[in-house]
C-alpha positions in Angstrom: -46.4 167.6 -134.3 -47.5 165.9 -137.5 -46.7 167.5 -140.9 -49.4 167.8 -143.2 -49.0 165.7 -146.4 -48.4 169.1 -148.4 -45.6 170.5 -145.7 -44.2 166.6 -146.1 -43.7 167.3 -149.3 -42.7 171.0 -149.4 -40.1 171.4 -146.8 -37.7 168.3 -147.9 -37.8 169.5 -151.4 -37.1 173.2 -150.2 -34.2 171.8 -148.0 -32.4 170.2 -150.3 -33.1 172.9 -153.2 -31.5 175.6 -150.8 -28.5 172.9 -149.9 -27.9 172.2 -153.7 -27.8 176.0 -154.4 -25.4 177.0 -151.4 -23.4 174.4 -152.3 -23.4 175.2 -156.4 -22.7 178.9 -155.4 -20.2 178.2 -153.0 -17.7 176.6 -155.8 -19.0 178.8 -158.7 -18.0 181.7 -156.1 -15.0 180.2 -155.4 -13.7 179.3 -158.9 -15.0 182.9 -160.2 -13.5 184.8 -157.2 -10.4 183.2 -157.9 -10.4 183.9 -162.1 -11.9 187.3 -161.4 -8.8 188.3 -159.1 -6.2 186.7 -161.2 -7.9 188.6 -164.4 -8.1 191.9 -161.9 -4.2 191.3 -161.1 -3.2 190.6 -164.5 -4.4 193.9 -165.9 -2.9 195.9 -162.9 0.1 194.0 -164.1 -0.2 194.6 -167.9 -1.0 198.4 -167.4 2.3 198.5 -165.1 4.0 196.7 -168.3 2.5 199.0 -170.7 3.1 202.2 -168.9 6.7 201.5 -168.0 7.9 200.2 -171.5 5.9 203.5 -173.0 7.9 205.5 -170.8 11.2 204.0 -171.1 10.5 204.5 -175.0 10.1 208.0 -174.5 12.9 208.4 -172.8 14.8 206.3 -175.0 13.4 208.5 -178.1 14.4 211.6 -176.2 18.1 210.5 -175.8 18.6 209.2 -179.1 17.6 213.0 -180.1 19.6 214.8 -177.8 22.6 212.3 -179.3 21.5 213.6 -182.9 21.7 217.3 -182.2 25.0 216.9 -180.2 26.6 215.7 -183.3 25.2 218.6 -185.3 28.6 221.3 -186.8 26.9 223.6 -184.7 27.3 222.5 -181.2 30.6 220.9 -182.0 32.1 224.9 -183.2 30.2 226.3 -180.2 32.0 224.4 -177.6 35.5 225.6 -179.2 37.5 227.6 -176.7 38.2 229.8 -180.0 36.8 233.0 -181.4 35.0 230.6 -184.4 33.2 228.9 -181.0 32.4 232.3 -179.9 30.8 233.4 -182.8 28.8 229.9 -183.2 27.4 230.5 -179.7 25.1 233.2 -180.8 23.7 230.5 -183.1 24.0 227.5 -180.7 21.9 229.9 -178.2 19.0 230.5 -181.2 19.0 226.9 -182.4 18.3 225.6 -178.3 15.4 228.5 -178.1 14.0 227.1 -181.6 14.2 223.0 -180.2 12.7 224.5 -176.4 9.7 226.0 -178.3 9.4 222.5 -180.8 9.7 220.4 -177.5 7.7 222.2 -174.6 8.6 219.4 -172.3 12.1 220.3 -172.0 12.9 223.3 -169.0 16.5 224.1 -169.0 18.5 223.7 -172.8 22.4 224.2 -171.7 25.2 223.7 -173.6 28.7 223.6 -171.7 32.3 223.5 -172.2 34.4 220.5 -170.7 35.0 222.7 -167.4 31.4 222.6 -167.0 30.3 226.4 -167.7 27.0 227.2 -169.6 28.5 228.4 -172.9 24.8 228.7 -174.8 21.2 228.2 -173.1 17.8 228.7 -174.2 17.7 230.9 -170.4 20.5 233.8 -171.4 20.8 234.1 -167.7 22.3 231.0 -167.4 24.8 231.5 -169.0 28.3 232.1 -167.4 26.8 231.8 -164.2 25.8 227.6 -164.0 28.6 225.0 -163.2 27.9 221.5 -163.3 31.2 220.3 -163.5 30.5 218.5 -159.8 27.9 216.3 -161.4 28.1 212.9 -161.8 26.3 212.7 -165.1 28.6 215.7 -166.4 31.8 213.5 -165.5 30.2 210.2 -167.6 29.8 212.5 -170.5 33.6 213.7 -170.6 34.3 210.1 -170.9 32.4 209.9 -174.0 29.2 208.7 -172.9 25.6 209.7 -173.1 24.0 209.8 -169.7 20.8 209.9 -168.3 20.3 211.3 -164.8 18.9 210.5 -161.7 16.2 212.6 -160.4 17.8 215.7 -159.0 17.1 218.9 -157.6 17.5 222.0 -159.9 19.5 224.1 -159.3 18.0 227.3 -160.5 14.3 226.3 -159.8 14.7 223.8 -156.8 12.1 221.2 -158.9 13.1 217.8 -159.2 14.3 217.2 -162.7 16.1 214.5 -164.9 19.0 215.6 -166.9 19.7 214.3 -170.8 22.7 214.9 -171.4 25.1 213.9 -174.3 29.1 214.4 -175.2 29.8 216.9 -177.9 32.6 215.4 -179.8 34.7 216.4 -182.1 36.0 214.6 -185.3 39.1 213.1 -183.4 36.4 211.9 -180.8 38.0 214.1 -177.9 34.8 215.5 -175.9 34.9 219.2 -176.0 32.0 219.9 -174.1 28.3 218.5 -173.0 24.7 219.6 -174.2 22.3 218.7 -171.2 18.3 218.8 -171.5 16.2 219.0 -168.5 12.7 217.6 -167.7 10.8 218.8 -165.1 9.5 215.6 -163.0 6.4 217.1 -162.9 5.8 217.5 -166.6 6.8 213.9 -167.1 4.0 213.0 -164.7 1.9 215.2 -166.1 2.5 213.6 -169.7 3.1 209.4 -168.2 2.0 209.2 -164.8 -1.2 210.8 -163.9 -3.3 209.4 -167.0 -3.0 206.1 -166.1 -5.6 205.0 -163.8 -6.4 201.7 -162.3 -10.3 201.5 -161.5 -12.1 205.1 -160.2 -9.3 205.3 -157.6 -6.5 204.0 -158.8 -3.2 205.7 -159.7 0.6 205.2 -161.1 3.6 206.7 -159.6 7.2 205.9 -160.1 10.3 205.5 -157.8 14.2 205.0 -158.0 15.9 202.6 -157.3 16.3 202.9 -153.7 12.7 203.9 -153.7 12.3 207.4 -153.1 8.9 208.5 -155.2 10.3 210.8 -158.1 7.1 211.2 -159.9 3.6 211.2 -158.8 0.1 212.7 -159.4 0.4 214.7 -156.2 3.4 216.9 -156.3 4.2 217.8 -152.9 4.8 213.5 -152.5 7.5 213.5 -155.1 10.9 213.3 -153.4 9.4 213.1 -150.2 7.6 209.9 -149.6 9.4 206.3 -149.8 8.3 203.5 -150.6 9.5 201.6 -147.6 7.1 203.7 -145.2 4.3 201.1 -146.4 6.8 197.9 -145.8 7.8 197.5 -149.5 11.3 195.6 -150.3 12.8 194.5 -153.2 12.3 191.0 -152.5 8.1 191.8 -152.8 9.0 193.7 -156.1 11.1 190.6 -157.3 8.1 188.7 -157.2 6.3 189.9 -159.8 3.1 189.5 -157.5 0.4 192.6 -156.6 1.8 193.8 -153.5 -0.9 194.7 -150.5 -0.1 197.8 -148.3 -2.4 200.5 -146.2 -2.2 203.9 -147.8 -4.1 206.3 -146.1 -6.1 203.7 -143.7 -7.2 202.4 -147.3 -5.7 198.6 -148.4 -4.4 198.9 -151.6 -2.4 197.0 -154.1 0.4 197.8 -156.6 2.1 196.5 -159.3 5.4 197.3 -160.4 7.8 197.1 -163.5 11.3 198.2 -164.4 11.5 201.1 -166.5 14.9 200.0 -167.4 16.3 203.2 -167.0 18.5 204.0 -163.7 16.6 201.4 -161.8 13.8 203.0 -162.0 10.1 201.6 -161.0 6.8 202.1 -162.6 3.9 201.6 -160.2 0.3 201.1 -160.6 -2.0 201.0 -157.6 -5.5 199.9 -157.0 -7.8 200.1 -154.6 -8.5 196.4 -153.3 -12.3 197.4 -152.9 -12.5 198.5 -156.6 -10.1 195.0 -157.7 -12.9 192.9 -155.6 -16.0 195.2 -156.8 -16.6 192.4 -159.7 -16.3 189.8 -157.0 -18.5 191.3 -154.6 -20.8 192.2 -157.7 -20.8 188.8 -158.7 -21.5 187.2 -155.1 -24.8 189.3 -154.8 -25.8 188.3 -158.0 -25.7 184.8 -157.1 -27.5 185.3 -153.9 -30.0 187.4 -155.4 -30.4 184.8 -158.3 -30.4 182.3 -155.9 -32.9 183.9 -153.7 -35.2 184.3 -156.5 -35.1 180.6 -158.2 -35.6 179.2 -154.4 -38.7 181.7 -153.9 -39.8 181.0 -157.4 -39.5 177.1 -157.3 -41.1 177.6 -153.3 -44.1 179.0 -154.8 -44.3 176.7 -157.6 -44.0 173.6 -155.1 -46.3 175.1 -152.8 -49.1 175.5 -155.4 -48.0 171.9 -156.8 -48.6 170.5 -153.3 -51.5 172.5 -152.8 -53.1 171.2 -156.0 -51.8 167.7 -155.2 -53.5 167.6 -151.7 -56.5 169.8 -152.3 -58.2 167.2 -154.4 -58.2 164.7 -150.8 -59.9 167.7 -149.0 -58.5 166.1 -145.9 -55.0 164.5 -144.2 -54.4 160.7 -146.0 -54.9 159.4 -142.2 -58.1 160.9 -141.9 -59.6 159.7 -145.0 -58.2 156.6 -144.4 -60.0 156.2 -140.8 -63.1 157.3 -142.3 -63.0 155.0 -144.8 -62.3 151.8 -142.8 -65.2 153.0 -140.6 -67.6 153.2 -143.5 -66.2 150.0 -144.7 -67.4 148.6 -141.3 -70.8 150.0 -141.3 -70.3 153.0 -139.3 -71.6 155.9 -140.3 -71.4 158.1 -137.2 -68.3 160.1 -137.8 -68.1 163.5 -137.0 -67.2 165.5 -140.3 -68.0 169.2 -138.6 -64.8 168.6 -136.7 -62.4 169.4 -139.4 -61.0 173.2 -138.9 -61.4 173.7 -143.0 -64.2 173.5 -145.2 -64.9 169.9 -146.7 -63.6 169.6 -150.4 -62.6 167.0 -152.8 -62.3 163.3 -152.1 -63.2 164.0 -148.0 -66.4 165.8 -149.4 -66.9 162.9 -151.4 -66.8 160.3 -148.5 -69.0 162.7 -146.6 -71.4 162.4 -149.3 -71.2 159.1 -149.9 -71.9 158.3 -146.1 -74.8 161.0 -145.7 -76.4 158.8 -149.1 -75.4 155.4 -147.4 -77.1 156.8 -144.2 -80.3 158.3 -146.1 -81.0 154.9 -147.6 -80.4 153.0 -144.4 -83.3 154.9 -142.6 -85.1 154.8 -146.1 -84.9 150.9 -145.6 -86.0 151.1 -142.0 -89.0 153.3 -143.1 -89.9 150.4 -145.2 -89.4 147.6 -142.8 -91.8 150.0 -140.3 -94.2 149.6 -143.2 -94.0 152.7 -144.3 -94.3 153.6 -148.3 -95.7 156.6 -148.3 -92.2 158.2 -148.6 -89.8 158.5 -151.9 -86.3 157.9 -151.8 -84.1 160.8 -154.0 -81.3 159.2 -156.3 -77.6 160.8 -156.0 -76.8 160.0 -159.5 -78.4 158.4 -162.6 -75.5 155.8 -161.6 -77.2 155.4 -157.7 -77.4 151.7 -158.1 -78.4 151.1 -154.6 -80.9 154.0 -154.8 -82.4 152.8 -158.1 -82.4 149.2 -156.2 -84.7 150.8 -153.4 -86.7 152.8 -155.6 -87.6 150.1 -158.1 -88.5 147.5 -154.7 -90.6 150.3 -153.4 -91.9 151.0 -156.3 -92.6 147.0 -156.6 -94.0 146.8 -153.0 -96.2 149.8 -154.1 -97.7 148.4 -157.2 -98.0 145.0 -155.6 -99.9 146.5 -152.4 -101.9 148.6 -154.6 -102.9 145.7 -157.3 -103.4 143.1 -154.0 -105.6 145.7 -152.6 -107.8 146.4 -155.9 -107.8 142.6 -156.8 -109.3 142.0 -153.2 -111.7 144.4 -153.7 -112.4 142.9 -157.1 -113.0 139.6 -155.7 -114.7 141.0 -152.5 -117.2 143.6 -154.8 -117.6 141.7 -158.0 -118.3 142.9 -161.5 -119.4 146.2 -159.8 -115.8 147.1 -159.3 -114.4 145.5 -162.7 -115.0 149.1 -164.3 -113.3 151.0 -161.6 -110.3 148.9 -161.5 -110.0 149.2 -165.5 -109.5 153.3 -165.3 -107.2 152.9 -162.4 -105.1 150.6 -164.8 -105.9 153.2 -167.8 -104.4 155.9 -165.2 -101.3 154.3 -164.4 -100.6 153.6 -167.9 -101.3 157.4 -168.8 -99.0 158.5 -165.8 -96.6 155.8 -167.3 -96.5 157.3 -171.0 -95.8 160.9 -169.0 -93.1 159.7 -167.0 -91.9 158.2 -170.4 -91.6 161.5 -172.0 -89.7 163.1 -169.2 -87.2 160.0 -169.6 -86.8 160.4 -173.6 -86.7 164.7 -172.7 -83.9 163.9 -170.5 -82.2 161.6 -173.1 -82.4 164.3 -175.7 -80.8 166.5 -173.0 -78.0 163.7 -172.8 -77.3 163.4 -176.5 -77.1 166.9 -177.1 -74.4 167.4 -174.3 -72.5 164.1 -175.3 -72.7 165.3 -179.1 -71.0 168.8 -177.6 -68.6 166.5 -175.9 -67.7 164.8 -178.8 -67.0 168.2 -180.9 -65.1 169.4 -178.3 -63.1 166.2 -178.0 -62.5 166.6 -182.0 -61.3 170.3 -181.6 -58.8 168.7 -178.7 -57.8 166.3 -181.5 -56.9 169.4 -184.0 -55.2 171.1 -181.1 -53.1 168.0 -180.4 -52.3 168.2 -184.0 -50.8 171.6 -183.8 -49.1 170.6 -181.1 -47.2 167.7 -182.7 -46.5 170.0 -185.6 -44.7 172.6 -183.1 -42.9 170.1 -181.3 -41.3 168.9 -184.9 -40.9 172.5 -186.3 -38.8 173.1 -182.7 -36.7 169.6 -183.5 -36.0 171.1 -187.3 -34.6 174.1 -185.4 -32.9 172.5 -182.8 -30.9 170.7 -185.1 -30.2 173.9 -187.4 -28.8 174.9 -183.9 -26.0 172.5 -183.4 -25.4 173.0 -187.1 -24.2 176.3 -186.0 -22.3 175.1 -183.1 -20.6 173.0 -184.9 -19.5 176.0 -187.3 -18.8 178.1 -184.7 -16.2 175.5 -183.3 -14.5 174.5 -186.6 -14.0 178.4 -186.8 -12.6 178.7 -183.4 -10.3 176.0 -184.4 -9.2 177.9 -187.8 -8.6 180.5 -185.3 -6.2 178.9 -183.0 -4.1 178.0 -186.0 -4.0 181.8 -187.1 -2.7 182.3 -183.6 0.2 179.9 -183.4 0.9 181.2 -187.3 1.3 185.0 -185.7 3.3 183.0 -182.5 5.7 182.0 -185.4 5.8 185.4 -187.0 6.5 186.7 -183.6 9.1 184.1 -183.1 10.4 184.8 -186.5 10.5 188.8 -185.8 12.6 188.0 -182.7 15.2 186.2 -184.5 15.5 189.4 -187.0 15.8 191.5 -184.2 18.3 189.8 -182.3 20.3 189.6 -186.0 20.0 193.3 -186.1 21.3 193.8 -182.6 24.4 191.7 -183.5 25.1 194.0 -186.7 24.5 197.2 -184.6 27.1 196.1 -182.1 29.5 195.0 -184.8 28.6 198.6 -186.6 30.0 200.3 -183.3 28.9 204.1 -182.4 27.1 204.3 -185.7 24.6 201.4 -185.0 23.8 202.5 -181.4 20.6 204.2 -182.8 19.8 201.0 -184.9 20.9 198.8 -181.9 18.3 201.2 -179.5 15.2 200.3 -182.6 16.1 196.3 -182.8 16.1 196.1 -179.1 12.5 197.9 -179.3 11.7 195.8 -182.0 12.5 192.6 -180.1 10.6 193.8 -176.9 7.4 194.2 -179.5 8.3 190.6 -180.9 8.0 189.1 -177.3 5.0 190.5 -176.4 3.4 189.8 -179.7 4.3 186.0 -178.5 3.0 186.5 -175.5 -0.2 187.8 -176.4 -0.8 185.5 -179.1 0.1 182.6 -176.8 -2.7 184.4 -174.2 -5.3 184.5 -177.3 -4.7 180.8 -177.9 -5.7 179.8 -174.5 -8.7 181.8 -174.7 -9.5 180.3 -177.9 -9.4 177.0 -176.7 -11.3 177.6 -173.6 -14.1 178.9 -176.5 -13.6 175.7 -178.2 -14.3 173.6 -175.2 -17.0 175.6 -174.4 -18.6 175.5 -177.6 -18.3 171.7 -177.5 -20.1 171.6 -174.0 -22.5 173.7 -175.5 -22.8 171.1 -178.6 -23.1 168.5 -175.6 -26.2 170.7 -174.0 -27.9 171.0 -177.8 -27.6 167.5 -178.3 -29.5 166.7 -175.3 -32.3 169.6 -175.7 -32.6 167.9 -179.0 -33.6 164.3 -177.2 -35.7 166.2 -175.0 -37.8 167.4 -178.2 -37.8 164.0 -179.4 -39.5 162.9 -176.5 -41.7 165.9 -176.6 -42.3 165.3 -180.1 -43.5 161.4 -179.1 -45.8 162.6 -176.2 -47.9 165.0 -178.6 -48.2 162.0 -181.5 -49.4 159.9 -178.7 -51.6 162.8 -177.1 -52.9 163.6 -180.5 -54.0 159.7 -181.1 -55.4 159.3 -177.4 -57.8 162.7 -178.5 -58.5 161.3 -181.6 -60.1 157.9 -179.9 -62.1 160.1 -177.5 -63.4 161.8 -180.1 -64.4 158.6 -181.5 -66.1 157.2 -178.4 -67.8 160.6 -177.9 -69.2 159.8 -181.2 -70.3 156.6 -180.8 -71.8 157.5 -177.5 -74.2 160.2 -179.4 -75.3 157.7 -182.0 -76.4 154.7 -179.3 -78.2 158.1 -177.0 -80.1 158.4 -180.4 -80.8 154.6 -180.5 -82.2 155.0 -176.9 -84.4 157.7 -177.9 -86.1 155.9 -180.8 -86.0 153.1 -178.3 -88.2 155.4 -175.7 -90.6 156.4 -178.2 -91.5 153.0 -179.5 -91.8 152.0 -175.3 -94.4 155.5 -175.3 -96.2 153.9 -178.1 -96.6 150.5 -176.8 -97.6 152.6 -173.5 -100.3 154.4 -175.4 -101.4 151.3 -176.8 -101.8 149.6 -173.5 -103.9 152.8 -172.0 -106.2 152.3 -175.2 -106.6 148.2 -174.7 -107.4 149.0 -170.8 -110.2 151.2 -171.4 -112.1 148.4 -174.1 -111.3 146.2 -170.9 -113.9 148.1 -168.9 -116.6 147.1 -171.3 -115.7 143.6 -171.4 -117.1 141.4 -168.2 -114.9 138.6 -169.0 -112.0 141.0 -167.7 -113.3 140.3 -164.2 -111.9 136.7 -164.6 -108.6 138.3 -165.7 -108.6 140.6 -162.3 -108.9 137.2 -160.3 -105.7 135.9 -162.0 -104.0 139.0 -161.3 -105.2 138.9 -157.5 -103.5 135.6 -157.7 -100.3 136.2 -159.2 -99.6 139.0 -156.6 -100.7 137.0 -153.8 -98.2 134.3 -154.7 -95.6 136.6 -154.2 -95.9 136.2 -150.7 -95.0 133.1 -149.0 -98.2 132.2 -147.0 -98.5 129.0 -144.9 -99.7 125.7 -147.0 -102.9 124.6 -145.8 -104.7 121.3 -147.4 -108.2 122.7 -146.5 -107.9 124.9 -149.5 -106.3 122.2 -151.9 -109.4 120.8 -154.0 -111.0 124.6 -153.8 -107.4 125.8 -155.2 -107.1 123.6 -157.9 -110.7 124.1 -159.1 -110.4 127.9 -159.1 -107.1 127.1 -161.2 -108.8 125.2 -163.8 -111.6 128.3 -164.1 -109.3 130.6 -164.1 -107.0 128.9 -166.8 -110.5 128.6 -169.3 -111.0 132.1 -168.5 -107.7 132.8 -169.5 -108.1 131.4 -172.9 -111.2 133.3 -173.6 -109.6 136.5 -172.4 -106.8 136.0 -174.7 -109.3 135.6 -177.9 -111.1 138.9 -177.2 -108.1 141.1 -176.7 -106.8 139.6 -179.8 -109.9 140.5 -181.7 -109.3 144.0 -180.1 -106.2 144.6 -181.2 -107.0 143.5 -185.0 -109.7 146.2 -184.8 -108.0 148.7 -183.6 -106.2 151.7 -185.8 -103.0 153.1 -183.7 -101.3 149.6 -183.0 -97.6 149.9 -183.6 -96.9 146.2 -183.3 -98.4 143.2 -182.1 -99.2 142.8 -178.5 -99.1 139.6 -176.2 -101.8 139.0 -173.3 -99.3 138.8 -170.7 -97.9 142.0 -172.0 -101.1 144.1 -170.8 -101.7 142.0 -167.6 -98.6 139.9 -167.2 -99.3 136.3 -165.8 -97.7 133.2 -165.4 -99.4 130.1 -164.2 -96.1 128.8 -162.5 -96.6 131.5 -160.1 -99.4 130.1 -157.7 -99.1 128.6 -154.7 -101.4 127.3 -152.2 -102.8 129.5 -149.4 -105.0 129.4 -146.5 
């Protein structure tokens, strides 16, 4: 199947466009997917780090408060096995009740002696009934250590809870009792687990060192579910990568981070579908944009191809075939065989074929001797038509003049007057034709003047386009300067980030020094050591954030530099547009000048036609005067001989002497006629210029030939 010119242009272009867009989308989507996945994973990890650090800071802060309360004299007195101690226990109960009121997240606040018996509590029913001597955290506290227990099941409520305990020491550093505060894990989950959301359906939970889930938004899963049920191992957690597993049939990804308390792990869980939602959205956007661009470009290419092929009117091979046949003189091509409407170049070829065919038929008619038909001109520039028309008119004129002159010779002087009237009538008709031609030239001149005005307007519009292009060039220069300023600002920000990084490093050193000093201070500097450790952690995170910010700034600087390059290329393109606009303005100005000169030329032609019309009127008047002059009979005879001499006739010697005598006689009569016409011209009032006799009846002695 042979493709049309439009399809030959359209199909390969669309194929290349689709292939290029597909490759570009695949590469772009691959890079974007990796970047978005890394960014989403990093966000989940950062959320896990932030949340675990937050709960760790809170737990450490609670322990610091409990350690501070355990050092109060009231509790030191209350743990003594003495009358004074028993008296102080009432105040200890009140103190614990006040603490419970101020710190609502505590559940049970209990003061126990060194035997593990509860001697004071915010819950009086526990006094004398609760004994924690078998609890490991109690045994550790008796050794003088503050202990945060692992998650235990409460002997009072049966709920999972964590116990903060601090030894109550006397002034000689002997441990006489333990102060314990319990926090329900459900309360801890509501404070630090439930608010953590990763996406729409993401959640967080916390598990102990063995992997048992100890805090979860769903209370029923606490102390029941285990991360091993999902195939999660310690090696996977230590890899610091997102761990993928199935939860209720849905694929999820979890980020784990060490809390720093009893080996607890804080986990942030996100649905894989939500993490991949930006990637899928980017993919869909790329597909939609690509399809839209392809469709848009396809439509544009279709219309461009349509615009290119429509003026042809047919396929190039058809045009070539028809043109070759016409060049060989074959005018019999069947244009009606085309399925679609004939337009453009093909239409012009058909018109040319029909015009040539009509002129050939007209020439054949003339060859047969029929001069009654007129030829129609295809346009004012129809050279062949004009030539045929002129030939026909000349033949008609010659034959008419031969006929008239023959009759004049045959009839004699009686037909001289009639011949003169015919000549006058022809002059009048010529004058009418000249008036029509003059009117047409006036219309043409008006149209050319209109074209000149339009060309002048186009020149003005081209000048405006040039000004707009110059303005666009200036604006592009401003944009390039702005991009350079942005680049300089980004570099300055990068320097500031470096300073922040150095400050974080110095802060880290100070925190280390503070930790060393706290260690030297012993137990009195323990609280300060915790604060120093927190400052050190904050300094580390600040340094990391500064590094990431510096990397982002560096990427932004590169993008700004890339933007500068694009802006420079755009500026070069605007310079080319400006050059084209200037060139267009010059060409339009030249067209306007040429149109104006054409209008002036047409006006000069009109003046010439007016003069020709006046001459024609003079000829008509002279012809009327000739009707009264008998000596013009000889002039008609000369005209007859002149017309006959245009035909090639066989030469006969029997008439040579008679022909020579006639020529001499006609020469004498011609001289006499010249004198008469000159006298008549001088007497006429309406003549505008001197006319020669040949201008009235053109004669030439050299045109006579011998005839039979």
